[in-house]
C-alpha positions, 0 to 999 in steps of 0.5 A, a space after each residue: 485525506 492527503 497524508 502530510 510528510 512527517 506522516 509519511 515518515 513516521 509508516 515508513 518507519 512502521 512499514 521498515 520490518 514488516 515483509 511483503 505480503 502480496 506479488 505482483 508478479 507474470 500476470 500483471 495488473 487486474 482488479 482483481 489483482 486491486 480487489 485482493 490488496 483492498 481487501 488485505 489493507 483494510 485489514 492491516 490499514 498499511 501493507 508491502 507489495 512487491 513487484 517480482 523481476 518476471 512482471 510486465 509492468 513497471 514499479 510507475 504504472 502499478 502506483 499509477 493503477 492503484 491510486 487511479 482505481 483507489 483511496 489507496 495511497 503509495 507511501 513510499 518506492 522504493 526498488 521493486 517495493 511499495 508501501 500502501 496505506 488506507 485507513 479502515 472503514 472498521 472501528 476496530 481495525 483503526 490501530 495506525 490511522 488514529 495515530 497517523 491523524 494525531 501527527 
């Protein structure tokens, strides 16, 4: 599902008070890192990722890697922080997706 502007705005407002849960460090991007992100986002639907100063990858590379290798959508990119969203496959974990679909 492609997110519309209002849906992205709602998700950004929900993520505003969140702290980054996952970081990208000097090891960079890998399949193992992406699996950890997918496991975390399956439980939460909305997630913040921080790209550390010592990371060898740029923000645009991370966005491309995530969107190319998964169904996770990048909602926002500000500085070294990314906000990611994916609808949970387990109905018990769907809190935000029902509100997002109603918008």
